[in-house]
PATITI-826246 format. One record per atom (N, C-alpha, C): x, y, z; residue number from 0; residue in three letters; atom name. Coordinates in nm, 3 decimals, padded with zeros to 5 digits. Layout:
[pt [X,Y,Z],NUM,'ALA','CA']
...
***
This chain:
[pt [00.074,-00.053,00.003],0,'MET','N']
[pt [-00.013,-00.030,-00.045],0,'MET','CA']
[pt [00.085,00.093,-00.012],0,'MET','C']
[pt [00.055,00.210,-00.063],1,'SER','N']
[pt [00.180,00.341,-00.097],1,'SER','CA']
[pt [00.057,00.475,-00.139],1,'SER','C']
[pt [00.152,00.527,-00.001],2,'THR','N']
[pt [00.092,00.637,00.023],2,'THR','CA']
[pt [00.141,00.773,00.027],2,'THR','C']
[pt [00.035,00.831,-00.081],3,'SER','N']
[pt [00.124,01.020,-00.081],3,'SER','CA']
[pt [00.062,01.121,-00.046],3,'SER','C']
[pt [00.175,01.104,-00.026],4,'PRO','N']
[pt [00.191,01.280,00.076],4,'PRO','CA']
[pt [00.051,01.394,00.023],4,'PRO','C']
[pt [00.054,01.426,-00.110],5,'LYS','N']
[pt [00.048,01.518,-00.184],5,'LYS','CA']
[pt [-00.137,01.444,-00.249],5,'LYS','C']
[pt [-00.181,01.347,-00.174],6,'LYS','N']
[pt [-00.285,01.282,-00.168],6,'LYS','CA']
[pt [-00.406,01.420,-00.265],6,'LYS','C']
[pt [-00.403,01.507,-00.161],7,'SER','N']
[pt [-00.523,01.596,-00.215],7,'SER','CA']
[pt [-00.535,01.722,-00.269],7,'SER','C']
[pt [-00.616,01.773,-00.329],8,'ASN','N']
[pt [-00.529,01.928,-00.349],8,'ASN','CA']
[pt [-00.504,02.058,-00.328],8,'ASN','C']
[pt [-00.577,02.008,-00.213],9,'LEU','N']
[pt [-00.592,02.093,-00.046],9,'LEU','CA']
[pt [-00.435,02.090,-00.016],9,'LEU','C']
[pt [-00.376,02.239,-00.017],10,'THR','N']
[pt [-00.236,02.263,00.093],10,'THR','CA']
[pt [-00.262,02.180,00.193],10,'THR','C']
[pt [-00.114,02.178,00.249],11,'ILE','N']
[pt [-00.174,02.170,00.398],11,'ILE','CA']
[pt [-00.165,02.257,00.462],11,'ILE','C']
[pt [-00.189,02.419,00.408],12,'SER','N']
[pt [-00.203,02.545,00.454],12,'SER','CA']
[pt [-00.337,02.575,00.503],12,'SER','C']
[pt [-00.398,02.537,00.351],13,'GLN','N']
[pt [-00.557,02.491,00.323],13,'GLN','CA']
[pt [-00.642,02.460,00.399],13,'GLN','C']
[pt [-00.504,02.348,00.389],14,'MET','N']
[pt [-00.609,02.216,00.484],14,'MET','CA']
[pt [-00.635,02.233,00.609],14,'MET','C']
[pt [-00.525,02.271,00.659],15,'VAL','N']
[pt [-00.471,02.357,00.840],15,'VAL','CA']
[pt [-00.595,02.431,00.864],15,'VAL','C']
[pt [-00.565,02.552,00.770],16,'ASP','N']
[pt [-00.684,02.718,00.805],16,'ASP','CA']
[pt [-00.880,02.689,00.797],16,'ASP','C']
[pt [-00.843,02.540,00.726],17,'ARG','N']
[pt [-00.966,02.528,00.706],17,'ARG','CA']
[pt [-01.055,02.425,00.858],17,'ARG','C']
[pt [-00.897,02.329,00.877],18,'ILE','N']
[pt [-00.990,02.234,01.013],18,'ILE','CA']
[pt [-00.980,02.331,01.096],18,'ILE','C']
[pt [-00.867,02.436,01.179],19,'VAL','N']
[pt [-00.863,02.570,01.258],19,'VAL','CA']
[pt [-01.018,02.634,01.219],19,'VAL','C']
[pt [-01.083,02.683,01.216],20,'ALA','N']
[pt [-01.171,02.739,01.119],20,'ALA','CA']
[pt [-01.286,02.666,01.164],20,'ALA','C']
[pt [-01.237,02.528,01.136],21,'SER','N']
[pt [-01.447,02.498,01.222],21,'SER','CA']
[pt [-01.412,02.412,01.327],21,'SER','C']
[pt [-01.289,02.442,01.388],22,'GLY','N']
[pt [-01.254,02.366,01.529],22,'GLY','CA']
[pt [-01.317,02.170,01.502],22,'GLY','C']
[pt [-01.340,02.147,01.381],23,'LYS','N']
[pt [-01.305,01.968,01.396],23,'LYS','CA']
[pt [-01.191,01.980,01.271],23,'LYS','C']
[pt [-01.177,01.836,01.300],24,'ILE','N']
[pt [-01.117,01.731,01.242],24,'ILE','CA']
[pt [-01.183,01.632,01.162],24,'ILE','C']
[pt [-01.100,01.588,01.034],25,'ALA','N']
[pt [-01.220,01.411,01.024],25,'ALA','CA']
[pt [-01.097,01.299,01.044],25,'ALA','C']
[pt [-01.125,01.218,01.071],26,'ARG','N']
[pt [-00.969,01.176,01.094],26,'ARG','CA']
[pt [-00.897,01.099,00.941],26,'ARG','C']
[pt [-00.931,01.087,00.804],27,'ARG','N']
[pt [-00.900,01.125,00.722],27,'ARG','CA']
[pt [-00.748,01.195,00.703],27,'ARG','C']
[pt [-00.808,01.336,00.776],28,'GLU','N']
[pt [-00.721,01.445,00.753],28,'GLU','CA']
[pt [-00.627,01.422,00.869],28,'GLU','C']
[pt [-00.661,01.390,01.009],29,'HIS','N']
[pt [-00.542,01.372,01.031],29,'HIS','CA']
[pt [-00.474,01.242,01.036],29,'HIS','C']
[pt [-00.446,01.167,00.941],30,'LEU','N']
[pt [-00.402,01.054,00.878],30,'LEU','CA']
[pt [-00.324,01.140,00.770],30,'LEU','C']
[pt [-00.342,01.240,00.705],31,'VAL','N']
[pt [-00.295,01.299,00.590],31,'VAL','CA']
[pt [-00.268,01.350,00.678],31,'VAL','C']
[pt [-00.233,01.457,00.753],32,'LEU','N']
[pt [-00.152,01.533,00.816],32,'LEU','CA']
[pt [-00.003,01.479,00.912],32,'LEU','C']
[pt [-00.078,01.389,00.987],33,'THR','N']
[pt [00.033,01.261,00.992],33,'THR','CA']
[pt [00.140,01.233,00.933],33,'THR','C']
[pt [00.072,01.154,00.801],34,'SER','N']
[pt [00.185,01.099,00.778],34,'SER','CA']
[pt [00.239,01.197,00.636],34,'SER','C']
[pt [00.183,01.354,00.647],35,'ALA','N']
[pt [00.295,01.434,00.611],35,'ALA','CA']
[pt [00.385,01.559,00.689],35,'ALA','C']
[pt [00.344,01.439,00.800],36,'ILE','N']
[pt [00.487,01.511,00.942],36,'ILE','CA']
[pt [00.569,01.437,00.928],36,'ILE','C']
[pt [00.548,01.264,00.915],37,'LEU','N']
[pt [00.629,01.157,00.967],37,'LEU','CA']
[pt [00.772,01.120,00.788],37,'LEU','C']
[pt [00.715,01.200,00.689],38,'SER','N']
[pt [00.744,01.204,00.553],38,'SER','CA']
[pt [00.916,01.278,00.532],38,'SER','C']
[pt [00.963,01.331,00.707],39,'ASP','N']
[pt [01.078,01.434,00.706],39,'ASP','CA']
[pt [01.121,01.496,00.610],39,'ASP','C']
[pt [01.165,01.509,00.502],40,'ASP','N']
[pt [01.219,01.587,00.406],40,'ASP','CA']
[pt [01.111,01.656,00.325],40,'ASP','C']
[pt [01.010,01.614,00.237],41,'LYS','N']
[pt [00.905,01.592,00.146],41,'LYS','CA']
[pt [00.803,01.773,00.229],41,'LYS','C']
[pt [00.803,01.822,00.290],42,'ILE','N']
[pt [00.739,01.965,00.377],42,'ILE','CA']
[pt [00.819,02.027,00.406],42,'ILE','C']
[pt [00.785,02.155,00.402],43,'SER','N']
[pt [00.854,02.271,00.431],43,'SER','CA']
[pt [00.842,02.299,00.592],43,'SER','C']
[pt [00.921,02.326,00.612],44,'GLU','N']
[pt [00.943,02.422,00.771],44,'GLU','CA']
[pt [00.795,02.461,00.772],44,'GLU','C']
[pt [00.774,02.595,00.744],45,'GLU','N']
[pt [00.582,02.620,00.720],45,'GLU','CA']
[pt [00.480,02.562,00.744],45,'GLU','C']
[pt [00.466,02.377,00.680],46,'ASP','N']
[pt [00.369,02.321,00.687],46,'ASP','CA']
[pt [00.435,02.247,00.790],46,'ASP','C']
[pt [00.532,02.188,00.848],47,'ARG','N']
[pt [00.580,02.059,00.948],47,'ARG','CA']
[pt [00.498,02.216,01.073],47,'ARG','C']
[pt [00.515,02.323,01.059],48,'HIS','N']
[pt [00.499,02.378,01.172],48,'HIS','CA']
[pt [00.343,02.406,01.150],48,'HIS','C']
[pt [00.221,02.437,01.071],49,'GLN','N']
[pt [00.136,02.436,01.070],49,'GLN','CA']
[pt [00.041,02.330,01.091],49,'GLN','C']
[pt [00.125,02.180,01.106],50,'ILE','N']
[pt [00.072,02.067,01.127],50,'ILE','CA']
[pt [00.041,02.056,01.312],50,'ILE','C']
[pt [00.183,02.088,01.347],51,'ASN','N']
[pt [00.246,02.075,01.447],51,'ASN','CA']
[pt [00.065,02.196,01.525],51,'ASN','C']
[pt [00.073,02.302,01.485],52,'ARG','N']
[pt [-00.030,02.339,01.554],52,'ARG','CA']
[pt [-00.154,02.274,01.541],52,'ARG','C']
[pt [-00.208,02.192,01.454],53,'VAL','N']
[pt [-00.341,02.129,01.468],53,'VAL','CA']
[pt [-00.327,02.019,01.582],53,'VAL','C']
[pt [-00.138,01.949,01.565],54,'PHE','N']
[pt [-00.191,01.886,01.653],54,'PHE','CA']
[pt [-00.178,01.890,01.820],54,'PHE','C']
[pt [-00.147,02.080,01.843],55,'ASP','N']
[pt [-00.114,02.146,02.005],55,'ASP','CA']
[pt [-00.260,02.143,01.986],55,'ASP','C']
[pt [-00.375,02.204,01.860],56,'TYR','N']
[pt [-00.478,02.229,01.934],56,'TYR','CA']
[pt [-00.625,02.081,01.967],56,'TYR','C']
[pt [-00.527,01.994,01.902],57,'LEU','N']
[pt [-00.607,01.881,01.959],57,'LEU','CA']
[pt [-00.564,01.897,02.092],57,'LEU','C']
[pt [-00.462,01.855,02.146],58,'GLN','N']
[pt [-00.394,01.919,02.307],58,'GLN','CA']
[pt [-00.525,01.902,02.368],58,'GLN','C']
[pt [-00.449,02.067,02.311],59,'ILE','N']
[pt [-00.590,02.119,02.408],59,'ILE','CA']
[pt [-00.709,02.196,02.403],59,'ILE','C']
[pt [-00.762,02.117,02.321],60,'GLY','N']
[pt [-00.941,02.084,02.304],60,'GLY','CA']
[pt [-00.980,02.163,02.227],60,'GLY','C']
[pt [-00.941,02.224,02.094],61,'ARG','N']
[pt [-00.954,02.387,02.054],61,'ARG','CA']
[pt [-00.999,02.294,01.923],61,'ARG','C']
[pt [-01.006,02.172,01.935],62,'LEU','N']
[pt [-01.016,02.115,01.779],62,'LEU','CA']
[pt [-01.067,01.958,01.837],62,'LEU','C']
[pt [-01.146,01.953,01.706],63,'LYS','N']
[pt [-01.256,01.828,01.842],63,'LYS','CA']
[pt [-01.234,01.650,01.634],63,'LYS','C']
[pt [-01.258,01.591,01.659],64,'PHE','N']
[pt [-01.218,01.459,01.648],64,'PHE','CA']
[pt [-01.387,01.480,01.582],64,'PHE','C']
[pt [-01.430,01.486,01.421],65,'ILE','N']
[pt [-01.511,01.358,01.361],65,'ILE','CA']
[pt [-01.511,01.282,01.282],65,'ILE','C']
[pt [-01.612,01.172,01.228],66,'ASP','N']
[pt [-01.588,01.103,01.130],66,'ASP','CA']
[pt [-01.701,01.046,01.044],66,'ASP','C']
***
């Protein structure tokens, strides 16, 4: 099974902006962001910062998982 970090037409920044604005994250989006951050050199520092912001928001309860 191969997973491409660019599965979606949305950029990481666009995805993060939408997630933060809505206060909700789908499990699939979480998987995409987790895969992107674990891909090491395939994402920019800015993208890494944006993804970490989502993870921080999840930890403090500012975001909720939806299915």
